[in-house]
N, C-alpha and C positions, 0 to 999 in steps of 0.2 A: 305661609312664611311672612312674618311681620317686619322683617328687616333684611337688607342686603349689606354685607360687609363692604367696606371701601374697596377691598381688593378682590371682590367677587369674580371679576373677569379672569383673574389669573390663579386664584386659589384652587386647590385640588386639580381635577382633570379639566383640560381645555377641550371640551366636547360640545358641539353645537346643540345637540338634543338635550343634553344635561343642563346647559346654561339657559336654554329656552324654557325648560321646565322651571328652573329657579326663578327666572324673570317673570313668567306668567303667574306663578304662585304669589310672588311679591306684589305684582300689580293687582291681583285679585284682592289682596289685603288692602291696598291703597284705595281701590274702588269701594270697598265696604266702609272705609273711613270717610270717604267723600260723601257717601250716601247719608251718613250721620252728621255731615257738616263738620267733621274733625279734620282740620287742615294740618296740624302740627303734631308730631314731627314729620309726617309723610312728605309734605310739600318741600320742606327744606332738604330732606334726604334726596328726593327726586331731582331737585335742581343740581345738587352736588354730583349725583350719578350722571346726569345728562352732560354736565360740563366736562367731567372726566372722560366719558366715552367720546365726546366730540373732539376733545384734545388728542386722544389716542388715534382717532380716525384720521385727523388732519395731518398727523406726522408719523411716519413709519419709525423714526428714531424714538419718539415717545412710546410707541407701541412696543418696541424692543426693550426699552428701559423699564417697562412695567413688569417684566418678568424677573423672577429672583435670580441672584448671582451666586456663584460658588467660588470660594477662595482658591486661587491657583498657586500663588507663591508670592515672592517678593522681588521687586525690580531694584537691583543694587544701584543701577545708574540713576534712576529717577527717585530712588529712595522712597518707594511707596508699595503698598500691597497691590497685587493684580488679581483680577477676577475673570472667570469664564461665565458666559451666559448658560444657565441651565437649559434654556430653550433656544435652539438655533435652527430648528427644522422649518424649512420654507412651507411645507404642507400645514404645519401647526400654526404658522403665522397666517396662512390663508383661512384656517378655521377660525382664528380670532377675528379676522376681518369680517367673516360671515356673521359671527356673533354680534359684532358692532353694527353691521348693516341691519340686523334684525332688531337690535335694542334701541338704537337712536330714535327712530320715528315713534316708537312706543313711549319712550321717556318723554319726548317732546309733547306728545298728545296728552299725557297725564299732567305734565307741568302746566300746559295751557289750560287744561280743565281746572286744576287747582287754583291758578291765578284768576280765572273767571269767577270762581266761587269767592275767592278772597276779595276781589273788587266789588262784587255784589254786596257782600257783607259790610265792606267798608262804606259803601254808599248809604247804607241803612243806619250808619252811626253818626252821632253828633258829639263834638267835644266842645267844652266851654270851661272857663275858669270859674272857680267858686270863691267869691269874695274878691278882695283886692290882692293882686299878684305882687310878690316881692320883686326886688331888682334882680335877684338871682333865681331863676326858675329851674335850675338844674337839679334840685332835690326837693322833695315834698311828698304829696300823696296823690294817688290815682284812684278815683271812684268808678266802679263799673255798675251800671244799672240797665237791666233788660226787663223782660216780661215777668220775671220772678219778683215776689214781694220783698226784695232785699237789695241792699247795696253792699257790694264787696269792696273792701279798702285794701290798697297796697301802698307800701312806702316805696318810693323810687329814687334812683340816683342816675343822672346822665353824665357820662364821662366823655370828654372830647379827646380824640386822638388826631395828632397831626403828623403827616409824613410829607416828604418833598413832593409838592404838586397835588396833595390831597389832604382833606380834612373831613373827618366823619365823627358821628356820635354813637355811642353804645349805651344802652339803657339796661339797668338791673332793677328788678322789682322783688319785694318781699311781702308776702301776704301778712296782713295785720289782723283784720277782723271782718265779720259780716254783720251788718245791722239790719234788723227787720224794719221795713219802711212803714211809716205812719204819717198822719197829718203834722205831727210835731217834730218827727225825726227827719228834718230837711237836710240838705247837703250842708248848709251853714251850721246847723246844730251838730252834725257829725264832725265838722271841722273844729268847732269849739271843744268838743270832747277830746279830740286827738291832741290839741294844743295843751289841754290840761294834763293829759297823761304822758306827754312827751315834751318836757321842758327844753330838750336839746333842739327842738324845732319850734321856737316861739312864734315865728311868722312864716309858716311853710307855704310853698306854692301848692295849690290844690286844683286839680282838673277832674272834671266828671265826663265820662264817656257814656252816652245813652244809646241803646239800640232797641228798635221795635221788634226784634226777632228773638226767638228762644233758641239760643245756640250754645254749644259746649263752651264753658268758660276757659279752662286751661288750654284746650286744643285750638281754639279759634278766637273767642272774644278777647282774651288778654293779649295774644300776639298782635292782633290788629290794633287794639287800643294803644299798645306801646308804640307802634309805628305812628299812629295819629298824634300821640303825645310828643314824640321827638319832632315831628313836622311842625306842630304848634309852637314848640319852644324855639325852633329854628326861625320860624316866621316872626316871632316876637323879638328876636335878636336883630333882625334886619332893619 
């Protein structure tokens, strides 16, 4: 099983043995991905499942709300629809608690393992600007270079989101091209080629991320490089 639905805890039958089988099959898939150093999407999915399960465990009301509802009727006084819980059996709620007790430590274990792999891969990467950086580094190109004899190029855009009390950046990348490396095809040479082919970005910010490891690009290298890039841009703004 390569994926767990978001509502896997409450979908179909709420049976401990059945959910245990589902979870262990899913974690077996995650383990096979980790062995190949493929972190995404498994790690992101695991974190979401862990947070959801922890939230349900901490609050019985959250646990009750997780079950589907059935339309009962209409409340004339409050002028709103009313619903009945499809699940209200105390024994079934205890079954769900048993499932959560089994799931939570296993989710946590695999999240920690994934983060350890992530941090190791990140330590083996170096990011640096290519050429002179423009005043606005929120759009440009990202170069990825590892043990392969090639440089993968992505166009990136960083968007800033602001909410009361918080501010964060989201990054979007689009694959552009892969260049075979040679003595003449340096990072600066690739940058010049990109400027010639894309007049819309006459003075782009360009960052290169290099790794001494041979790791999957889409599942691991690119996600970690994107995080490094956002951090580098944030540091430059301070």
